[in-house]
DSSP file (Angstrom, degrees, kcal/mol; ACC not computed):
  #  RESIDUE AA STRUCTURE BP1 BP2  ACC     N-H-->O    O-->H-N    N-H-->O    O-->H-N    TCO  KAPPA ALPHA  PHI   PSI    X-CA   Y-CA   Z-CA
    1    1 A M              0   0    0      0, 0.0     3,-0.1     0, 0.0     4,-0.0   0.000 360.0 360.0 360.0 141.0    0.1    0.0    0.0
    2    2 A G    >   -     0   0    0      1,-0.2     3,-1.6     2,-0.1     5,-0.2  -0.025 360.0 -49.1 -84.5-170.8    1.3    3.5   -0.8
    3    3 A A  G >  S+     0   0    0      1,-0.3     3,-1.0     2,-0.2    -1,-0.2  -0.316 124.0   5.0 -59.9 139.5    1.4    6.7    1.4
    4    4 A F  G 3  S-     0   0    0      1,-0.2    40,-0.8    39,-0.1    -1,-0.3   0.597 126.4 -68.4  59.5  15.5   -1.8    7.4    3.1
    5    5 A G  G X  S+     0   0    0     -3,-1.6     3,-0.6    38,-0.2    -1,-0.2   0.854  80.3 151.5  79.1  36.1   -3.6    4.3    2.0
    6    6 A Y  T <   +     0   0    0     -3,-1.0    -3,-0.1     1,-0.2    -1,-0.1   0.129  36.9 107.1 -82.7  24.1   -3.9    5.0   -1.7
    7    7 A A  T 3  S+     0   0    0     -5,-0.2     2,-0.4     1,-0.2    -1,-0.2   0.791  80.2  26.7 -82.5 -19.7   -3.9    1.4   -2.7
    8    8 A K    <   -     0   0    0     -3,-0.6     2,-0.4    32,-0.0    -1,-0.2  -0.998  66.9-131.0-145.6 145.3   -7.6    1.1   -3.7
    9    9 A S        +     0   0    0     -2,-0.4    31,-0.1     1,-0.2     3,-0.1  -0.714  25.7 173.5 -83.9 135.9  -10.5    3.2   -4.9
   10   10 A K        +     0   0    0     -2,-0.4     2,-0.4    29,-0.3    30,-0.2   0.800  60.5   3.1-104.7 -64.4  -13.7    2.8   -2.9
   11   11 A E  E     -A   39   0A   0     28,-1.9    28,-2.4     2,-0.0     2,-0.2  -0.950  58.9-154.8-135.6 114.9  -16.3    5.2   -4.0
   12   12 A K  E     -A   38   0A   0     -2,-0.4     2,-0.3    26,-0.2    26,-0.2  -0.554  15.7-136.4 -81.1 150.6  -16.2    7.7   -6.8
   13   13 A T        -     0   0    0     24,-1.1     3,-0.2    -2,-0.2    -1,-0.0  -0.748   3.3-146.9-104.6 154.4  -18.4   10.8   -6.7
   14   14 A T  S    S-     0   0    0      1,-0.3     2,-0.3    -2,-0.3    -1,-0.1   0.867  82.9  -2.7 -86.8 -43.7  -20.3   12.1   -9.8
   15   15 A Y        +     0   0    0      2,-0.0     2,-0.4    21,-0.0    -1,-0.3  -0.961  57.8 176.3-151.0 135.5  -20.0   15.8   -8.8
   16   16 A V        -     0   0    0     -2,-0.3     2,-0.2    -3,-0.2    21,-0.1  -0.969  30.2-127.2-135.3 126.4  -18.5   17.7   -6.0
   17   17 A S    >   -     0   0    0     -2,-0.4     3,-1.9     1,-0.1    14,-0.1  -0.414   7.6-141.2 -69.9 130.1  -18.4   21.4   -5.9
   18   18 A A  T 3  S+     0   0    0      1,-0.3    -1,-0.1    -2,-0.2    14,-0.1   0.570 101.8  65.2 -72.3  -4.0  -14.9   23.1   -5.2
   19   19 A N  T 3  S+     0   0    0      3,-0.0     2,-0.3     2,-0.0    -1,-0.3   0.363  71.3 123.2 -96.1   4.4  -16.8   25.6   -3.2
   20   20 A N    X   -     0   0    0     -3,-1.9     3,-1.5     1,-0.2    -4,-0.0  -0.515  60.7-141.8 -72.5 130.7  -17.8   23.0   -0.6
   21   21 A H  T 3  S+     0   0    0     -2,-0.3    -1,-0.2     1,-0.3    -3,-0.0   0.567  91.8  75.0 -71.3 -10.3  -16.6   24.1    2.8
   22   22 A G  T 3  S+     0   0    0      2,-0.0     2,-0.4     0, 0.0    -1,-0.3   0.416  84.5  79.2 -80.4   0.2  -15.7   20.6    3.8
   23   23 A F  S <  S-     0   0    0     -3,-1.5     5,-0.0     1,-0.1     0, 0.0  -0.907  78.3-126.9-114.6 143.8  -12.7   20.6    1.6
   24   24 A N     >  -     0   0    0     -2,-0.4     4,-1.5     1,-0.1     5,-0.2  -0.027  38.4 -92.6 -67.8 178.9   -9.3   22.2    2.5
   25   25 A Y  H  > S+     0   0    0      2,-0.2     4,-1.9     1,-0.2     5,-0.1   0.908 126.7  47.3 -63.7 -44.0   -7.6   24.7    0.2
   26   26 A S  H  > S+     0   0    0      1,-0.2     4,-2.2     2,-0.2    -1,-0.2   0.907 112.6  50.6 -64.8 -39.0   -5.5   22.1   -1.6
   27   27 A E  H  > S+     0   0    0      2,-0.2     4,-1.6     1,-0.2    -1,-0.2   0.779 108.9  50.2 -67.0 -29.9   -8.6   19.9   -2.1
   28   28 A Q  H  X S+     0   0    0     -4,-1.5     4,-2.4     2,-0.2    -1,-0.2   0.809 109.3  52.7 -72.8 -40.0  -10.6   22.7   -3.5
   29   29 A K  H  X S+     0   0    0     -4,-1.9     4,-1.2     2,-0.2    -2,-0.2   0.907 107.1  53.4 -67.4 -42.8   -7.7   23.4   -5.9
   30   30 A A  H ><>S+     0   0    0     -4,-2.2     5,-2.1     1,-0.2     3,-0.6   0.950 110.2  46.5 -55.6 -49.1   -7.8   19.8   -7.0
   31   31 A L  H ><5S+     0   0    0     -4,-1.6     3,-1.6     1,-0.3    -2,-0.2   0.910 109.2  53.2 -60.4 -42.3  -11.5   20.0   -7.8
   32   32 A R  H 3<5S+     0   0    0     -4,-2.4    -1,-0.3     1,-0.3    -2,-0.2   0.760 107.1  54.8 -70.5 -19.6  -11.2   23.2   -9.7
   33   33 A N  T <<5S-     0   0    0     -4,-1.2    -1,-0.3    -3,-0.6    -2,-0.2   0.202 127.1 -94.7 -95.3  19.5   -8.4   21.6  -11.8
   34   34 A G  T < 5S+     0   0    0     -3,-1.6     2,-0.3     1,-0.3    -3,-0.2   0.669  77.3 140.0  85.3  16.8  -10.6   18.7  -12.9
   35   35 A F      < -     0   0    0     -5,-2.1     2,-0.4    -6,-0.1    -1,-0.3  -0.691  42.3-138.8 -91.5 147.1   -9.6   16.0  -10.3
   36   36 A E  E     - B   0  50A   0     14,-3.0    14,-2.0    -2,-0.3     2,-0.3  -0.854  17.3-113.5-105.1 140.3  -12.4   13.9   -8.8
   37   37 A V  E     - B   0  49A   0     -2,-0.4   -24,-1.1    12,-0.2     2,-0.5  -0.569  22.7-164.5 -73.1 132.0  -12.8   12.9   -5.2
   38   38 A I  E     -AB  12  48A   0     10,-3.7    10,-2.6    -2,-0.3     2,-0.5  -0.982  12.2-146.5-113.6 122.6  -12.4    9.3   -4.3
   39   39 A Y  E     +AB  11  47A   0    -28,-2.4   -28,-1.9    -2,-0.5     2,-0.4  -0.845  28.2 164.9 -97.1 127.6  -13.7    8.5   -0.8
   40   40 A D    >   -     0   0    0      6,-1.7     3,-1.9    -2,-0.5     6,-0.1  -0.971  36.0-147.8-142.8 114.9  -11.6    5.7    0.8
   41   41 A E  T 3  S+     0   0    0     -2,-0.4     5,-0.2     1,-0.3     6,-0.1   0.784 102.5  52.6 -62.1 -22.0  -11.7    4.9    4.4
   42   42 A D  T 3  S+     0   0    0    -37,-0.2    -1,-0.3   -34,-0.1     2,-0.1   0.537  92.8  94.3 -83.1 -11.8   -8.0    3.9    4.2
   43   43 A A  S X  S-     0   0    0     -3,-1.9     3,-2.5     1,-0.1   -38,-0.2  -0.406  92.8 -85.2 -85.3 159.3   -6.9    7.2    2.6
   44   44 A Y  G >  S+     0   0    0    -40,-0.8     3,-1.6     1,-0.3    -1,-0.1  -0.438 119.2   3.9 -56.9 129.3   -5.5   10.2    4.4
   45   45 A N  G 3  S-     0   0    0      1,-0.3    -1,-0.3    -2,-0.2    -3,-0.1   0.673 125.4 -79.8  62.5  15.6   -8.6   12.3    5.6
   46   46 A G  G <  S+     0   0    0     -3,-2.5    -6,-1.7    -5,-0.2     2,-0.3   0.585 110.6  61.7  74.3  10.0  -10.8    9.5    4.1
   47   47 A R  E <   -B   39   0A   0     -3,-1.6     2,-0.3    -8,-0.3    -8,-0.2  -0.994  52.3-171.2-165.5 158.0  -10.4   10.7    0.5
   48   48 A Y  E     -B   38   0A   0    -10,-2.6   -10,-3.7    -2,-0.3     2,-0.4  -0.926  23.4-119.9-148.2 169.8   -8.0   11.4   -2.4
   49   49 A F  E     -B   37   0A   0     -2,-0.3     7,-1.9   -12,-0.2     2,-0.4  -0.919  24.3-175.1-124.9 140.3   -8.2   13.0   -5.8
   50   50 A V  E     +BC  36  55A   0    -14,-2.0   -14,-3.0    -2,-0.4     2,-0.3  -0.992  11.6 174.8-140.4 142.4   -7.6   11.6   -9.3
   51   51 A K  E >  S- C   0  54A   0      3,-2.1     3,-2.0    -2,-0.4   -16,-0.1  -0.963  80.1  -9.3-145.2 129.9   -7.5   12.8  -12.8
   52   52 A N  T 3  S-     0   0    0     -2,-0.3     3,-0.1     1,-0.3   -17,-0.0   0.876 128.7 -56.3  51.0  36.6   -6.5   10.7  -15.8
   53   53 A G  T 3  S+     0   0    0      1,-0.2     2,-0.3    28,-0.0    -1,-0.3   0.480 115.3 113.6  78.3   0.9   -5.3    7.8  -13.4
   54   54 A K  E <   -C   51   0A   0     -3,-2.0    -3,-2.1    27,-0.0     2,-0.3  -0.847  64.0-125.9-111.2 146.6   -2.9   10.2  -11.5
   55   55 A K  E     -Cd  50  80A   0     24,-2.7    26,-3.2    -2,-0.3    -5,-0.2  -0.665  22.7-114.8 -93.4 140.4   -3.3   11.3   -7.9
   56   56 A W        -     0   0    0     -7,-1.9     2,-0.6    -2,-0.3    -7,-0.2  -0.398  26.6-136.7 -70.4 142.3   -3.3   14.9   -6.8
   57   57 A I        -     0   0    0     24,-0.3     3,-0.2     1,-0.1    -1,-0.0  -0.916  21.2-179.2-108.8 114.4   -0.3   15.9   -4.6
   58   58 A H  S    S+     0   0    0     -2,-0.6     2,-0.3     1,-0.3    -1,-0.1   0.893  82.3   5.7 -78.3 -41.9   -1.1   18.1   -1.5
   59   59 A N     >  -     0   0    0      1,-0.1     4,-2.6     2,-0.0    -1,-0.3  -0.811  63.9-165.2-148.8 100.1    2.4   18.5   -0.2
   60   60 A I  H  > S+     0   0    0     -2,-0.3     4,-2.2     1,-0.2     5,-0.2   0.860  89.5  52.1 -64.7 -39.5    5.2   17.1   -2.4
   61   61 A G  H  > S+     0   0    0      1,-0.2     4,-2.2     2,-0.2    -1,-0.2   0.955 112.1  43.3 -58.9 -52.7    7.8   17.2    0.4
   62   62 A A  H  > S+     0   0    0      1,-0.2     4,-2.1     2,-0.2    -2,-0.2   0.885 113.9  52.1 -65.2 -37.0    5.8   15.4    2.9
   63   63 A L  H  X S+     0   0    0     -4,-2.6     4,-2.5     2,-0.2    -1,-0.2   0.937 108.2  51.5 -64.4 -46.7    4.7   12.8    0.3
   64   64 A K  H  X>S+     0   0    0     -4,-2.2     5,-2.5     1,-0.3     4,-1.0   0.880 111.9  47.3 -57.1 -43.6    8.3   12.2   -0.7
   65   65 A G  H  <5S+     0   0    0     -4,-2.2    -1,-0.3     1,-0.2    -2,-0.2   0.851 109.9  50.7 -70.1 -33.8    9.2   11.6    2.8
   66   66 A Q  H  <5S+     0   0    0     -4,-2.1    -2,-0.2     1,-0.2    -1,-0.2   0.815 117.7  40.4 -69.0 -33.9    6.3    9.4    3.6
   67   67 A L  H  <5S-     0   0    0     -4,-2.5    -1,-0.2    -5,-0.2    -2,-0.2   0.601 108.7-121.4 -93.5  -4.1    7.2    7.2    0.6
   68   68 A G  T  <5 +     0   0    0     -4,-1.0     2,-0.4     1,-0.3    -3,-0.2   0.816  67.4 136.9  71.5  28.2   11.0    7.4    1.1
   69   69 A I      < -     0   0    0     -5,-2.5    -1,-0.3    -6,-0.2    -2,-0.2  -0.872  37.4-172.5-112.3 144.6   11.4    8.9   -2.4
   70   70 A N        +     0   0    0     -2,-0.4     2,-0.3    -3,-0.1    -1,-0.1   0.344  63.0  54.8-120.4  10.1   13.7   11.8   -3.1
   71   71 A N  S  > S-     0   0    0      1,-0.1     4,-1.3    -7,-0.1     3,-0.2  -0.987  72.6-125.4-144.1 158.5   12.9   12.8   -6.7
   72   72 A D  H  > S+     0   0    0     -2,-0.3     4,-1.9     1,-0.2    10,-0.2   0.782 105.8  62.6 -68.6 -28.5    9.9   13.7   -8.9
   73   73 A F  H  > S+     0   0    0      2,-0.2     4,-2.7     1,-0.2    -1,-0.2   0.943 102.6  51.7 -61.0 -47.5   10.5   11.0  -11.5
   74   74 A A  H  > S+     0   0    0      1,-0.3     4,-1.2    -3,-0.2    -1,-0.2   0.875 108.4  50.3 -58.6 -43.6    9.9    8.3   -8.8
   75   75 A L  H  <>S+     0   0    0     -4,-1.3     5,-2.5     2,-0.2    -1,-0.3   0.870 109.6  52.0 -66.3 -33.0    6.6   10.0   -7.8
   76   76 A K  H ><5S+     0   0    0     -4,-1.9     3,-2.1     1,-0.2    -2,-0.2   0.961 108.5  51.1 -62.7 -51.5    5.5   10.0  -11.5
   77   77 A Q  H 3<5S+     0   0    0     -4,-2.7    -1,-0.2     1,-0.3    -2,-0.2   0.724 104.3  57.5 -58.3 -26.1    6.3    6.4  -11.7
   78   78 A S  T 3<5S-     0   0    0     -4,-1.2    -1,-0.3    -5,-0.2    -2,-0.2   0.442 126.2 -97.5 -85.3  -0.6    4.2    5.8   -8.5
   79   79 A G  T < 5S+     0   0    0     -3,-2.1   -24,-2.7     1,-0.3     2,-0.3   0.654  78.0 138.9  94.9  18.1    1.1    7.4  -10.2
   80   80 A Y  B   < -d   55   0A   0     -5,-2.5     2,-1.4   -26,-0.2    -1,-0.3  -0.720  55.8-126.5 -91.2 147.1    1.3   11.0   -8.7
   81   81 A D     >  +     0   0    0    -26,-3.2     4,-1.3    -2,-0.3   -24,-0.3  -0.617  39.5 163.8 -96.6  84.6    0.7   14.0  -11.0
   82   82 A V  H  > S+     0   0    0     -2,-1.4     4,-2.1     1,-0.2     5,-0.3   0.874  71.4  59.7 -62.6 -38.5    3.8   16.0  -10.4
   83   83 A D  H  > S+     0   0    0      1,-0.2     4,-2.6    -3,-0.2    -1,-0.2   0.913 107.0  46.2 -57.6 -43.2    3.3   18.1  -13.3
   84   84 A A  H  > S+     0   0    0      1,-0.2     4,-1.6     2,-0.2    -1,-0.2   0.823 107.0  60.8 -70.5 -28.3   -0.1   19.4  -12.0
   85   85 A Y  H  < S+     0   0    0     -4,-1.3     4,-0.4     2,-0.2    -2,-0.2   0.969 112.1  35.4 -54.9 -54.8    1.5   19.9   -8.6
   86   86 A Y  H >< S+     0   0    0     -4,-2.1     3,-0.6     1,-0.2    -2,-0.2   0.853 116.2  55.2 -73.2 -36.4    4.0   22.5  -10.0
   87   87 A A  H 3< S+     0   0    0     -4,-2.6    -1,-0.2    -5,-0.3    -2,-0.2   0.770 111.8  43.5 -69.7 -24.7    1.5   24.0  -12.5
   88   88 A C  T 3<        0   0    0     -4,-1.6    -1,-0.2     1,-0.2    -2,-0.2   0.427 360.0 360.0-102.7   4.0   -1.2   24.8   -9.8
   89   89 A R    <         0   0    0     -3,-0.6    -1,-0.2    -4,-0.4    -2,-0.1   0.508 360.0 360.0 -71.8 360.0    1.0   26.2   -7.1
């Protein structure tokens, strides 16, 4: 299982507003950029965000530390959307 329990998708939502006050700033940014929320009881905060099969990154430094990865290429190989992280900062 990867960082924060991203191993499996549980429940996809059909539509979630980025203006929903239940989402933090990074999650709202993910929604505004076309990522969809996946509710998963094993994930950090019980949900994660996916677009085109790649996972949204909230904090790249913390994620690298959690996974024991020290470069962006390895994150890309693990299914994370590194390009979106830098484009949306």
